[in-house]
Backbone as a chain_set.jsonl record, in Angstrom:
{"seq": "MRYKPVVKFSNRRKNLSIQISNDGEIIVKAPYGTPEETIRLALEKHKKWIEKKLFEINQRDPKFLKRKFINGEGFLYLGNWYRLEIVKNQKEPLILKDFFYLSDKYKQKAREVFINWYKKQAKKVINERVNYYSNLTGLNPKSVKITSAQKRLGSCSSKGNLNFSWRLVMLPVRVIDYVVVHELAHLEEHNHSKNFWVKVKTIMPDYEKHKNWLKENAYMMDIL", "coords": {"N": [[21.441, -22.385, 0.431], [17.903, -22.834, 0.995], [16.218, -21.332, -0.486], [15.788, -19.434, -3.5], [17.026, -16.462, -4.574], [15.947, -13.455, -6.35], [18.052, -11.676, -8.335], [18.973, -8.396, -8.926], [20.816, -6.297, -10.891], [22.478, -3.111, -10.983], [23.878, -0.229, -12.492], [23.783, 2.152, -11.202], [23.547, 1.669, -8.545], [25.222, 1.605, -5.381], [25.517, 0.107, -3.11], [24.789, -3.159, -1.752], [21.589, -4.593, -1.275], [18.942, -6.317, 0.464], [15.712, -7.372, -0.074], [12.349, -8.352, 0.777], [9.506, -9.265, -0.815], [5.927, -8.738, -0.477], [4.712, -11.087, -1.202], [6.553, -12.996, -0.652], [8.872, -13.15, -2.205], [12.348, -13.098, -2.561], [14.499, -10.487, -2.997], [17.46, -9.357, -4.296], [19.309, -6.512, -4.577], [21.944, -5.211, -6.31], [25.177, -3.671, -6.977], [26.301, -3.404, -10.357], [28.195, -6.117, -11.534], [28.799, -7.274, -9.117], [30.265, -9.913, -7.328], [29.174, -13.357, -7.327], [29.729, -14.773, -5.034], [29.855, -12.786, -3.085], [27.2, -12.027, -2.919], [26.098, -14.411, -2.038], [27.264, -14.629, 0.506], [26.157, -12.394, 1.735], [23.473, -13.086, 1.826], [23.667, -15.278, 3.491], [24.563, -14.083, 5.822], [22.308, -12.644, 6.589], [20.486, -14.589, 7.059], [18.803, -15.466, 9.25], [17.062, -13.284, 9.559], [15.818, -13.268, 7.04], [14.523, -15.787, 7.022], [12.801, -15.41, 9.156], [11.105, -13.375, 8.158], [9.98, -14.724, 5.974], [8.624, -16.737, 7.305], [6.701, -15.231, 8.69], [5.213, -14.277, 6.525], [4.179, -16.666, 5.521], [2.415, -17.286, 7.512], [0.274, -15.712, 7.186], [-3.175, -14.896, 6.617], [-4.86, -16.829, 4.195], [-6.673, -15.432, 2.595], [-5.486, -13.194, 1.715], [-4.087, -13.704, -0.538], [-3.267, -13.341, -4.051], [-5.943, -12.266, -6.134], [-8.385, -14.273, -7.88], [-10.703, -13.599, -8.934], [-13.254, -14.85, -8.573], [-16.434, -16.244, -7.574], [-17.185, -15.628, -4.19], [-14.7, -14.78, -3.283], [-12.89, -12.457, -1.22], [-12.863, -8.884, -0.938], [-11.336, -5.822, -0.044], [-12.623, -2.807, 1.383], [-12.385, 0.266, 2.79], [-11.438, -0.946, 5.112], [-13.142, -3.081, 5.577], [-14.315, -6.374, 4.707], [-15.694, -7.599, 1.717], [-17.551, -9.96, -0.007], [-17.235, -11.368, -3.292], [-19.578, -11.495, -5.907], [-20.534, -12.763, -8.926], [-22.654, -11.604, -11.375], [-25.534, -11.675, -13.599], [-27.133, -9.59, -16.099], [-26.546, -6.964, -15.195], [-26.019, -3.59, -15.443], [-24.007, -1.768, -14.628], [-20.454, -2.12, -14.329], [-19.332, -2.815, -11.817], [-20.658, -3.049, -8.576], [-21.042, -2.045, -5.213], [-22.653, -3.301, -2.463], [-24.08, -5.168, -0.108], [-22.453, -7.124, -0.971], [-19.695, -7.318, -3.305], [-20.736, -6.807, -6.449], [-20.159, -8.077, -9.512], [-20.493, -7.58, -12.926], [-21.096, -10.178, -15.208], [-20.344, -9.703, -17.789], [-18.036, -8.322, -17.638], [-16.16, -9.974, -16.593], [-13.743, -10.972, -17.637], [-12.2, -8.762, -17.559], [-11.89, -8.165, -14.941], [-9.949, -7.405, -12.982], [-9.044, -4.911, -13.918], [-11.47, -3.541, -13.804], [-11.999, -3.513, -11.038], [-9.791, -1.996, -10.122], [-10.25, 0.47, -11.379], [-12.646, 1.133, -10.11], [-11.801, 1.332, -7.439], [-10.039, 3.504, -7.692], [-11.798, 5.585, -8.311], [-13.325, 5.711, -5.968], [-11.296, 6.29, -4.17], [-10.48, 8.856, -4.911], [-12.687, 10.337, -4.108], [-12.989, 9.711, -1.303], [-10.401, 10.241, -0.169], [-9.986, 12.919, -0.841], [-12.021, 14.038, 0.677], [-11.091, 13.485, 3.268], [-8.686, 14.894, 3.302], [-9.656, 17.504, 2.984], [-11.096, 17.731, 5.364], [-9.063, 17.613, 7.369], [-7.487, 19.711, 6.538], [-9.142, 21.924, 6.945], [-9.289, 21.712, 9.67], [-6.676, 22.146, 10.558], [-5.573, 24.218, 9.091], [-3.695, 23.738, 7.21], [-3.027, 23.729, 3.937], [-2.879, 22.045, 0.962], [-1.5, 22.561, -2.367], [-2.442, 20.983, -4.378], [-4.153, 17.827, -4.794], [-3.496, 14.593, -5.636], [-4.379, 11.433, -6.999], [-2.627, 8.459, -7.181], [-1.066, 5.57, -8.78], [0.734, 4.279, -7.245], [2.419, 1.57, -5.7], [3.867, 1.003, -3.407], [4.575, 3.435, -2.174], [2.541, 5.14, -0.301], [1.78, 7.733, 0.23], [2.815, 11.105, -0.486], [4.58, 14.258, -0.367], [5.25, 17.037, -2.218], [7.912, 19.443, -2.824], [6.68, 21.693, -3.632], [4.286, 21.701, -2.402], [2.339, 19.929, -3.199], [0.202, 17.158, -2.809], [0.296, 13.603, -2.946], [-1.442, 10.549, -3.222], [-1.8, 7.044, -2.973], [-4.186, 5.039, -4.685], [-4.679, 2.665, -3.445], [-4.922, 3.049, -0.763], [-7.591, 3.301, -0.092], [-8.547, 0.864, 0.534], [-8.088, 0.479, 3.183], [-8.8, 0.909, 6.781], [-10.642, 3.848, 7.801], [-9.421, 5.459, 9.77], [-6.767, 4.806, 9.485], [-6.273, 5.689, 6.93], [-6.636, 8.369, 7.518], [-4.367, 8.793, 9.107], [-2.275, 8.633, 7.211], [-2.952, 10.79, 5.604], [-2.75, 12.937, 7.443], [-0.046, 12.709, 8.029], [1.148, 13.46, 5.569], [0.124, 16.042, 5.244], [1.358, 17.297, 7.408], [3.906, 17.447, 6.452], [3.848, 19.67, 4.893], [4.647, 21.747, 6.445], [6.816, 20.754, 7.878], [9.463, 19.449, 6.377], [10.695, 16.962, 6.658], [11.528, 14.085, 8.713], [11.826, 14.875, 11.356], [12.034, 15.512, 14.943], [10.296, 17.608, 15.424], [8.521, 17.292, 13.343], [7.13, 14.901, 14.011], [5.984, 15.725, 16.383], [4.214, 17.584, 15.39], [2.505, 15.906, 13.914], [1.436, 14.39, 16.01], [0.092, 16.335, 17.442], [-2.013, 16.893, 15.773], [-3.148, 14.361, 15.445], [-3.477, 12.591, 18.076], [-3.368, 9.805, 18.639], [-1.783, 8.7, 16.676], [0.355, 6.845, 16.524], [-0.655, 4.298, 16.947], [-2.055, 3.797, 14.591], [-0.048, 4.099, 12.741], [1.619, 1.927, 13.397], [-0.173, -0.15, 12.893], [-0.423, 0.066, 10.138], [2.171, -0.517, 9.329], [2.336, -3.21, 9.98], [0.327, -4.339, 8.462], [0.404, -3.601, 5.794], [0.692, -5.249, 3.603], [-1.83, -6.089, 2.938], [-2.85, -4.541, 0.951], [-1.969, -5.542, -1.405], [-3.543, -7.303, -2.817], [-4.486, -7.085, -5.362]], "CA": [[20.175, -22.002, 1.03], [16.751, -23.52, 0.418], [15.475, -20.418, -1.335], [16.547, -18.844, -4.597], [16.651, -15.045, -4.693], [15.995, -12.759, -7.631], [19.136, -10.704, -8.242], [18.843, -7.29, -9.871], [22.027, -5.486, -10.917], [22.291, -1.741, -11.458], [25.086, 0.6, -12.533], [23.586, 3.295, -10.308], [23.568, 1.244, -7.138], [26.548, 1.538, -4.766], [25.523, -0.897, -2.046], [23.912, -4.322, -1.908], [20.468, -4.636, -0.334], [18.071, -7.485, 0.37], [14.311, -7.062, 0.21], [11.413, -9.467, 0.65], [8.213, -8.73, -1.238], [4.804, -9.193, 0.334], [4.339, -12.459, -1.55], [7.629, -13.902, -0.258], [9.988, -13.191, -3.146], [13.576, -12.501, -2.036], [15.083, -9.663, -4.058], [18.766, -8.79, -3.99], [19.695, -5.421, -5.474], [23.396, -5.104, -6.151], [25.897, -2.939, -8.029], [26.659, -4.239, -11.502], [29.488, -6.773, -11.405], [28.986, -7.858, -7.784], [30.527, -11.357, -7.425], [28.16, -14.265, -6.804], [30.106, -15.134, -3.672], [29.478, -11.653, -2.219], [25.748, -12.121, -2.745], [25.843, -15.592, -1.203], [27.654, -14.309, 1.88], [25.18, -11.433, 2.265], [22.271, -13.863, 2.139], [23.984, -16.113, 4.65], [24.642, -13.184, 6.973], [20.952, -12.229, 6.967], [19.659, -15.796, 6.979], [17.769, -15.49, 10.291], [16.075, -12.251, 9.23], [15.081, -13.734, 5.866], [13.635, -16.88, 7.414], [11.764, -14.835, 10.012], [10.149, -12.684, 7.293], [9.264, -15.731, 5.194], [7.698, -17.405, 8.235], [5.59, -14.31, 8.924], [4.393, -14.259, 5.314], [3.472, -17.951, 5.427], [1.384, -17.359, 8.551], [-0.822, -14.806, 6.87], [-4.457, -15.452, 6.197], [-4.859, -17.085, 2.754], [-7.519, -14.523, 1.826], [-4.676, -12.104, 1.193], [-3.417, -14.115, -1.764], [-3.733, -12.641, -5.247], [-7.314, -12.617, -6.492], [-8.713, -14.973, -9.125], [-11.967, -12.98, -9.336], [-14.29, -15.869, -8.63], [-17.45, -16.097, -6.53], [-16.798, -15.92, -2.812], [-13.46, -14.125, -2.882], [-13.101, -11.242, -0.453], [-12.169, -7.666, -1.346], [-11.364, -4.805, 0.998], [-12.984, -1.413, 1.167], [-12.417, 0.996, 4.062], [-11.139, -1.852, 6.22], [-14.121, -4.163, 5.671], [-14.274, -7.36, 3.643], [-16.941, -7.862, 0.999], [-17.383, -11.079, -0.932], [-17.546, -11.11, -4.697], [-20.602, -12.302, -6.568], [-20.631, -12.456, -10.353], [-24.09, -11.611, -11.674], [-25.971, -11.376, -14.956], [-28.101, -8.504, -16.279], [-26.184, -5.781, -14.427], [-25.475, -2.599, -16.371], [-22.745, -1.262, -14.098], [-19.433, -3.166, -14.229], [-19.118, -3.238, -10.431], [-21.48, -2.352, -7.589], [-20.849, -2.498, -3.837], [-23.751, -3.207, -1.503], [-23.66, -6.131, 0.907], [-21.412, -7.852, -1.678], [-19.234, -6.716, -4.547], [-21.435, -7.451, -7.556], [-19.44, -7.875, -10.768], [-21.232, -8.02, -14.103], [-20.405, -11.262, -15.901], [-19.826, -9.176, -19.048], [-16.714, -7.752, -17.381], [-15.384, -10.953, -15.844], [-12.4, -11.091, -18.196], [-11.475, -7.527, -17.237], [-12.251, -7.926, -13.54], [-8.911, -6.667, -12.263], [-9.119, -3.53, -14.386], [-12.723, -2.974, -13.292], [-11.818, -3.244, -9.613], [-8.844, -0.891, -9.948], [-10.945, 1.706, -11.753], [-13.614, 1.413, -9.054], [-11.04, 1.8, -6.278], [-9.517, 4.85, -7.989], [-12.913, 6.522, -8.212], [-13.649, 5.869, -4.543], [-10.151, 6.915, -3.501], [-10.533, 10.285, -5.194], [-13.745, 10.913, -3.28], [-12.709, 9.538, 0.133], [-9.17, 10.906, 0.243], [-10.216, 14.371, -0.9], [-12.841, 14.386, 1.837], [-10.261, 13.447, 4.47], [-7.747, 16.014, 3.202], [-10.415, 18.723, 3.271], [-11.431, 17.752, 6.797], [-7.894, 17.966, 8.178], [-7.039, 21.04, 6.123], [-9.995, 22.865, 7.679], [-8.975, 21.58, 11.095], [-5.317, 22.597, 10.873], [-5.131, 25.358, 8.301], [-2.661, 23.286, 6.277], [-3.72, 23.587, 2.657], [-2.014, 21.67, -0.167], [-1.832, 23.205, -3.633], [-3.224, 20.021, -5.154], [-4.215, 16.448, -4.282], [-3.529, 13.695, -6.777], [-4.452, 9.999, -6.716], [-1.646, 7.781, -8.018], [-1.105, 4.107, -8.818], [1.902, 3.786, -6.517], [2.149, 0.333, -4.973], [4.536, 1.014, -2.113], [4.551, 4.772, -1.575], [1.124, 5.439, -0.129], [1.57, 9.166, 0.221], [4.014, 11.931, -0.622], [4.371, 15.706, -0.402], [6.315, 17.651, -3.011], [8.449, 20.693, -2.285], [5.766, 22.759, -4.042], [3.053, 21.617, -1.627], [1.373, 19.027, -3.836], [0.098, 15.868, -2.128], [-0.03, 12.437, -3.765], [-1.886, 9.4, -2.443], [-2.099, 5.851, -3.76], [-5.583, 4.599, -4.613], [-4.75, 1.474, -2.596], [-5.273, 3.46, 0.6], [-9.032, 3.213, 0.149], [-8.833, -0.472, 1.07], [-7.774, 0.45, 4.607], [-9.728, 1.607, 7.679], [-10.626, 5.3, 7.655], [-8.455, 6.075, 10.67], [-5.434, 4.586, 8.92], [-6.212, 6.673, 5.84], [-6.438, 9.661, 8.176], [-2.969, 8.903, 9.528], [-1.455, 8.934, 6.034], [-3.302, 12.16, 5.216], [-2.143, 13.833, 8.43], [1.405, 12.595, 7.82], [1.548, 14.264, 4.408], [-0.184, 17.448, 5.533], [2.395, 17.805, 8.317], [5.096, 17.727, 5.637], [3.739, 21.009, 4.307], [5.396, 22.637, 7.331], [8.066, 20.086, 8.254], [9.804, 18.657, 5.189], [11.549, 15.83, 7.038], [10.927, 13.298, 9.79], [12.472, 15.329, 12.59], [11.207, 15.483, 16.146], [9.233, 18.607, 15.23], [7.526, 16.717, 12.44], [6.284, 13.947, 14.738], [5.198, 16.516, 17.337], [3.121, 18.152, 14.592], [1.562, 14.819, 13.627], [0.752, 14.021, 17.258], [-0.808, 17.43, 17.793], [-3.206, 16.737, 14.938], [-3.72, 13.036, 15.68], [-2.79, 12.1, 19.278], [-3.179, 8.35, 18.649], [-1.241, 8.335, 15.361], [1.28, 5.71, 16.591], [-1.443, 3.073, 16.799], [-2.377, 3.622, 13.173], [1.241, 3.93, 12.065], [2.04, 0.54, 13.623], [-1.105, -1.027, 12.175], [-0.075, 0.138, 8.722], [3.441, -1.22, 9.156], [2.107, -4.653, 10.104], [-0.723, -4.818, 7.565], [0.497, -2.978, 4.467], [0.58, -6.286, 2.569], [-3.241, -6.28, 2.603], [-3.175, -3.782, -0.259], [-1.377, -6.202, -2.566], [-4.398, -8.386, -3.311], [-4.768, -6.89, -6.786]], "C": [[19.021, -22.681, 0.31], [16.009, -22.636, -0.573], [16.392, -19.795, -2.381], [16.106, -17.395, -4.783], [16.625, -14.566, -6.142], [17.037, -11.657, -7.476], [18.974, -9.655, -9.339], [20.083, -6.406, -9.773], [21.74, -4.099, -11.479], [23.624, -0.993, -11.426], [24.995, 1.768, -11.551], [23.746, 2.936, -8.842], [25.004, 1.133, -6.625], [26.649, 0.437, -3.716], [24.548, -2.022, -2.339], [22.797, -4.263, -0.865], [19.629, -5.873, -0.585], [16.667, -7.061, 0.771], [13.475, -8.32, 0.064], [10.049, -8.877, 0.327], [7.105, -9.322, -0.381], [4.321, -10.591, -0.021], [5.495, -13.44, -1.353], [8.786, -14.015, -1.227], [11.18, -12.456, -2.549], [14.274, -11.777, -3.177], [16.397, -9.066, -3.564], [19.068, -7.724, -5.027], [21.173, -5.133, -5.238], [24.021, -4.27, -7.262], [26.287, -3.9, -9.149], [28.065, -4.81, -11.307], [29.765, -7.357, -10.028], [29.191, -9.368, -7.903], [29.415, -12.19, -6.787], [28.446, -14.636, -5.354], [29.728, -14.037, -2.676], [27.984, -11.7, -1.916], [25.416, -13.29, -1.826], [26.155, -15.303, 0.26], [26.667, -13.334, 2.532], [23.893, -12.151, 2.662], [22.49, -14.723, 3.376], [24.012, -15.278, 5.921], [23.261, -12.818, 7.499], [19.959, -13.395, 6.954], [18.516, -15.791, 7.999], [16.668, -14.478, 10.0], [15.213, -12.69, 8.056], [14.075, -14.806, 6.253], [12.51, -16.397, 8.317], [10.684, -14.164, 9.157], [9.331, -13.67, 6.473], [8.253, -16.479, 6.062], [6.476, -16.523, 8.476], [4.65, -14.277, 7.727], [3.575, -15.535, 5.198], [2.358, -18.096, 6.44], [0.175, -16.482, 8.239], [-2.059, -15.556, 6.409], [-4.461, -15.646, 4.685], [-5.746, -16.153, 1.943], [-6.745, -13.331, 1.28], [-3.89, -12.498, -0.049], [-4.0, -13.355, -2.948], [-5.099, -13.168, -5.664], [-7.402, -13.368, -7.817], [-10.041, -14.466, -9.687], [-13.038, -14.039, -9.61], [-15.256, -15.651, -7.469], [-16.896, -16.471, -5.161], [-15.51, -15.277, -2.362], [-13.77, -12.817, -2.156], [-12.265, -10.079, -0.964], [-12.38, -6.592, -0.288], [-11.875, -3.458, 0.503], [-13.173, -0.758, 2.523], [-12.295, 0.055, 5.265], [-12.094, -3.003, 6.404], [-14.004, -5.093, 4.465], [-15.663, -7.551, 3.037], [-16.683, -8.979, -0.008], [-17.817, -10.681, -2.343], [-18.632, -12.057, -5.189], [-20.715, -11.838, -8.017], [-22.082, -12.655, -10.787], [-24.353, -11.288, -13.143], [-26.924, -10.185, -14.944], [-27.834, -7.31, -15.369], [-25.497, -4.79, -15.365], [-24.12, -2.078, -15.915], [-21.72, -2.393, -14.013], [-19.286, -3.723, -12.816], [-19.945, -2.378, -9.491], [-21.176, -2.922, -6.21], [-22.106, -2.228, -3.031], [-23.358, -4.079, -0.318], [-22.565, -7.042, 0.365], [-20.819, -6.913, -2.731], [-19.918, -7.486, -5.666], [-20.737, -7.072, -8.864], [-20.267, -8.416, -11.916], [-20.434, -9.099, -14.841], [-19.827, -10.81, -17.241], [-18.397, -8.646, -18.893], [-15.788, -8.72, -16.651], [-13.943, -11.053, -16.333], [-11.542, -9.857, -17.914], [-11.669, -7.168, -15.77], [-11.206, -7.105, -12.787], [-8.939, -5.188, -12.633], [-10.356, -2.825, -13.851], [-12.578, -2.607, -11.82], [-10.897, -2.049, -9.39], [-9.506, 0.435, -10.293], [-11.96, 2.116, -10.691], [-12.902, 1.971, -7.818], [-10.516, 3.221, -6.5], [-10.605, 5.907, -7.82], [-13.273, 6.781, -6.754], [-12.532, 6.585, -3.801], [-10.168, 8.425, -3.701], [-11.543, 10.978, -4.288], [-13.363, 10.883, -1.797], [-11.495, 10.343, 0.574], [-9.316, 12.425, 0.183], [-11.051, 14.845, 0.283], [-11.998, 14.463, 3.099], [-9.235, 14.585, 4.465], [-8.459, 17.319, 3.533], [-10.737, 18.849, 4.748], [-10.231, 18.223, 7.62], [-7.294, 19.307, 7.772], [-7.834, 22.109, 6.858], [-9.669, 22.867, 9.163], [-7.655, 22.251, 11.45], [-4.879, 23.871, 10.164], [-4.017, 25.021, 7.331], [-3.329, 22.954, 4.941], [-2.752, 23.238, 1.526], [-2.433, 22.409, -1.427], [-2.682, 22.283, -4.507], [-3.187, 18.666, -4.464], [-4.403, 15.53, -5.482], [-3.578, 12.244, -6.318], [-3.539, 9.277, -7.699], [-1.859, 6.261, -7.989], [0.087, 3.498, -8.098], [1.545, 2.551, -5.688], [2.732, 0.361, -3.57], [4.449, 2.367, -1.408], [3.113, 5.257, -1.476], [0.819, 6.924, -0.148], [2.876, 9.906, 0.062], [3.615, 13.393, -0.693], [5.535, 16.328, -1.147], [6.772, 18.955, -2.373], [7.555, 21.886, -2.635], [4.42, 22.705, -3.307], [1.957, 20.795, -2.269], [1.384, 17.679, -3.125], [-0.313, 14.782, -3.103], [-0.4, 11.275, -2.854], [-2.202, 8.235, -3.378], [-3.567, 5.467, -3.6], [-5.746, 3.399, -3.689], [-5.145, 1.801, -1.156], [-6.737, 3.223, 0.921], [-9.455, 1.818, 0.604], [-8.775, -0.471, 2.602], [-8.818, 1.168, 5.461], [-9.569, 3.124, 7.583], [-9.579, 5.953, 8.555], [-7.021, 5.88, 10.184], [-5.23, 5.519, 7.725], [-5.939, 8.054, 6.428], [-4.985, 9.856, 8.593], [-2.075, 9.285, 8.353], [-1.708, 10.362, 5.567], [-2.636, 13.17, 6.152], [-0.627, 13.869, 8.255], [1.859, 13.522, 6.68], [1.224, 15.739, 4.61], [0.881, 18.063, 6.44], [3.672, 18.145, 7.559], [5.023, 19.083, 4.946], [4.504, 22.031, 5.141], [6.759, 22.063, 7.696], [8.438, 19.115, 7.136], [10.773, 17.515, 5.478], [10.82, 15.041, 8.118], [11.631, 13.605, 11.124], [11.513, 15.199, 13.774], [10.041, 16.457, 16.01], [8.12, 18.077, 14.338], [6.574, 15.813, 13.208], [5.457, 14.641, 15.821], [3.988, 17.114, 16.62], [2.059, 17.103, 14.307], [0.755, 14.475, 14.872], [-0.22, 15.096, 17.71], [-2.125, 17.296, 17.033], [-3.932, 15.431, 15.256], [-2.991, 12.389, 16.864], [-2.514, 10.593, 19.287], [-2.551, 7.84, 17.348], [-0.37, 7.082, 15.402], [0.556, 4.375, 16.423], [-1.705, 2.776, 15.328], [-1.113, 3.447, 12.332], [1.716, 2.483, 12.194], [1.136, -0.438, 12.898], [-0.737, -1.078, 10.701], [1.21, -0.633, 8.444], [3.236, -2.729, 9.138], [1.151, -5.19, 9.036], [-0.679, -4.248, 6.155], [0.31, -3.998, 3.348], [-0.881, -6.509, 2.131], [-3.605, -5.579, 1.307], [-2.642, -4.428, -1.54], [-2.249, -7.291, -3.15], [-4.748, -8.24, -4.782], [-3.463, -6.816, -7.57]], "O": [[19.149, -23.06, -0.854], [15.255, -23.134, -1.409], [17.597, -19.651, -2.176], [14.949, -17.132, -5.11], [17.201, -15.19, -7.034], [16.923, -10.806, -6.594], [18.854, -9.981, -10.52], [20.372, -5.839, -8.719], [20.873, -3.93, -12.337], [24.394, -1.103, -10.472], [26.016, 2.306, -11.122], [24.043, 3.789, -8.006], [25.889, 0.639, -7.324], [27.728, -0.099, -3.464], [23.59, -1.845, -3.091], [23.04, -3.922, 0.293], [19.602, -6.412, -1.691], [16.464, -6.465, 1.829], [13.835, -9.239, -0.671], [9.503, -8.087, 1.099], [7.321, -10.289, 0.349], [3.603, -11.217, 0.759], [5.436, -14.577, -1.823], [9.617, -14.911, -1.077], [11.046, -11.324, -2.084], [14.601, -12.38, -4.2], [16.439, -8.365, -2.553], [19.081, -8.005, -6.225], [21.596, -4.85, -4.117], [23.467, -4.17, -8.357], [26.569, -5.073, -8.901], [29.0, -4.087, -10.962], [30.852, -7.883, -9.791], [28.369, -10.045, -8.52], [28.794, -11.763, -5.815], [27.528, -14.794, -4.549], [29.327, -14.331, -1.55], [27.561, -11.443, -0.789], [24.562, -13.178, -0.947], [25.396, -15.688, 1.149], [26.377, -13.435, 3.724], [23.3, -11.858, 3.7], [21.593, -14.871, 4.207], [23.539, -15.714, 6.97], [23.063, -12.694, 8.707], [18.748, -13.197, 6.85], [17.375, -16.084, 7.641], [15.485, -14.772, 10.17], [13.996, -12.5, 8.08], [12.91, -14.743, 5.86], [11.393, -16.913, 8.255], [9.492, -14.356, 9.396], [8.128, -13.483, 6.293], [7.159, -16.812, 5.607], [5.345, -17.01, 8.468], [3.43, -14.252, 7.892], [2.405, -15.491, 4.817], [1.459, -18.919, 6.27], [-0.827, -16.516, 8.954], [-1.996, -16.672, 5.893], [-4.101, -14.724, 3.953], [-5.599, -16.079, 0.723], [-7.269, -12.551, 0.484], [-3.105, -11.699, -0.559], [-5.092, -12.793, -2.86], [-5.375, -14.363, -5.561], [-6.618, -13.142, -8.739], [-10.451, -14.857, -10.78], [-13.627, -14.114, -10.689], [-14.934, -14.959, -6.503], [-16.228, -17.492, -4.998], [-15.242, -15.229, -1.162], [-14.771, -12.157, -2.435], [-11.116, -10.253, -1.369], [-13.462, -6.47, 0.286], [-11.603, -3.033, -0.62], [-14.021, -1.177, 3.312], [-12.954, 0.237, 6.288], [-11.894, -3.831, 7.292], [-13.648, -4.673, 3.364], [-16.663, -7.65, 3.747], [-15.713, -8.937, -0.764], [-18.643, -9.791, -2.542], [-18.603, -13.258, -4.921], [-20.962, -10.663, -8.289], [-22.662, -13.724, -10.596], [-23.512, -10.71, -13.832], [-27.458, -9.82, -13.896], [-28.766, -6.712, -14.832], [-24.501, -5.126, -16.007], [-23.193, -1.959, -16.716], [-22.078, -3.516, -13.66], [-19.136, -4.93, -12.625], [-19.944, -1.15, -9.585], [-21.063, -4.137, -6.049], [-22.567, -1.091, -2.926], [-22.407, -3.763, 0.397], [-21.832, -7.661, 1.135], [-21.373, -5.849, -3.01], [-19.702, -8.689, -5.814], [-20.725, -5.909, -9.266], [-20.696, -9.57, -11.892], [-19.235, -8.943, -15.068], [-18.924, -11.453, -17.775], [-17.65, -8.533, -19.865], [-14.741, -8.314, -16.147], [-13.024, -11.202, -15.528], [-10.316, -9.903, -18.018], [-11.617, -5.994, -15.403], [-11.56, -6.2, -12.031], [-8.867, -4.32, -11.762], [-10.299, -1.651, -13.486], [-12.984, -1.522, -11.402], [-11.187, -1.186, -8.561], [-9.338, 1.419, -9.571], [-12.118, 3.302, -10.402], [-13.345, 2.956, -7.227], [-10.55, 4.044, -5.586], [-10.369, 6.979, -7.262], [-13.499, 7.922, -6.353], [-12.79, 7.392, -2.908], [-9.902, 9.183, -2.769], [-11.288, 12.064, -3.768], [-13.41, 11.909, -1.119], [-11.552, 11.051, 1.58], [-8.823, 13.134, 1.061], [-10.815, 15.924, 0.826], [-12.156, 15.379, 3.906], [-8.952, 15.17, 5.511], [-7.93, 18.147, 4.275], [-10.664, 19.938, 5.319], [-10.356, 19.114, 8.461], [-6.656, 19.968, 8.591], [-7.266, 23.089, 7.34], [-9.762, 23.898, 9.829], [-7.527, 22.854, 12.515], [-3.926, 24.526, 10.586], [-3.452, 25.912, 6.697], [-4.105, 22.003, 4.845], [-1.898, 24.051, 1.171], [-3.581, 22.835, -1.549], [-3.528, 22.74, -5.275], [-2.302, 18.392, -3.653], [-5.356, 15.677, -6.248], [-2.901, 11.866, -5.362], [-3.659, 9.459, -8.91], [-2.716, 5.75, -7.269], [0.415, 2.332, -8.314], [0.491, 2.503, -5.053], [2.147, -0.201, -2.644], [4.269, 2.431, -0.192], [2.539, 5.728, -2.458], [-0.288, 7.327, -0.505], [3.933, 9.395, 0.433], [2.48, 13.733, -1.029], [6.688, 16.162, -0.748], [6.104, 19.499, -1.494], [7.653, 22.949, -2.022], [3.535, 23.528, -3.541], [0.783, 20.939, -1.93], [2.45, 17.119, -2.867], [-1.156, 14.997, -3.975], [0.25, 11.044, -1.835], [-2.798, 8.42, -4.439], [-4.123, 5.56, -2.506], [-6.847, 3.145, -3.201], [-5.638, 0.942, -0.425], [-7.091, 2.972, 2.073], [-10.598, 1.618, 1.014], [-9.361, -1.345, 3.24], [-9.625, 1.94, 4.943], [-8.476, 3.619, 7.311], [-8.919, 6.905, 8.14], [-6.157, 6.715, 10.453], [-4.145, 6.069, 7.536], [-5.121, 8.813, 5.907], [-4.434, 10.947, 8.451], [-1.216, 10.157, 8.48], [-0.774, 11.064, 5.178], [-2.031, 14.141, 5.698], [-0.009, 14.931, 8.326], [2.829, 14.267, 6.819], [1.991, 16.6, 4.179], [1.262, 19.219, 6.259], [4.43, 19.023, 7.97], [6.038, 19.587, 4.466], [4.955, 23.053, 4.623], [7.739, 22.799, 7.808], [7.796, 18.077, 6.972], [11.581, 17.151, 4.623], [9.649, 15.292, 8.404], [11.974, 12.707, 11.893], [10.349, 14.829, 13.622], [8.925, 16.158, 16.435], [6.942, 18.369, 14.544], [5.356, 15.935, 13.079], [4.354, 14.198, 16.14], [2.884, 17.147, 17.164], [0.864, 17.366, 14.438], [-0.46, 14.289, 14.801], [-1.254, 14.787, 18.302], [-3.202, 17.549, 17.573], [-5.16, 15.39, 15.327], [-1.986, 11.706, 16.665], [-1.53, 10.152, 19.88], [-2.758, 6.689, 16.964], [-0.344, 6.324, 14.432], [1.091, 3.439, 15.829], [-1.588, 1.634, 14.885], [-1.117, 2.729, 11.332], [2.163, 1.883, 11.216], [1.604, -1.436, 12.351], [-0.739, -2.147, 10.09], [1.317, -1.324, 7.431], [3.886, -3.441, 8.372], [1.173, -6.385, 8.741], [-1.639, -4.402, 5.4], [-0.173, -3.657, 2.268], [-1.124, -7.063, 1.059], [-4.558, -5.971, 0.634], [-2.85, -3.905, -2.634], [-1.757, -8.13, -3.906], [-5.257, -9.182, -5.39], [-3.485, -6.654, -8.79]]}, "num_chains": 1, "name": "protein.A"}
């Protein structure tokens, strides 16, 4: 094959799986001791799927590549793009107005500054959305926590605690709402049964549109 996968072995794993990261890295997860030939055959079997996913990734807009934190780069907030401008004589590390204004004093820590800013906004925005839908539905979580999860955007524990990734705040509000509604519905339905999706649709009739948008655009949150 033209591509070289990253193979990760684990004593805990029972089956072989193939994943493709949002930046095009092919990852094979296999039980410890899996023969090289078995891995090669698995890759060959899924060749068309792999090439399709790699093609889709290569067609993406280049603005979704990892940030270098230089003037003119775009950063997402609530579904909108804002360009970065590095400025002097700014007390705050990062300010959002018509642009993202980053103090030149924090240029070397730009990634950390952005993440801290996103976390702060996520706490405010997501709590607001949870409160709105809790008041609307009567579904009240015991707690709401903002996490640094990269892939799992939301979760609901058996004790009724909700967790949301700060990365959600990059997305449009209605998509954030979908994730919030999804997790609130788990307070009553602890699975993805038909009843669960009926509950979600009752709260958000157009949820499928936002669910599909998220499935197709989740890679947008990987810019940091």
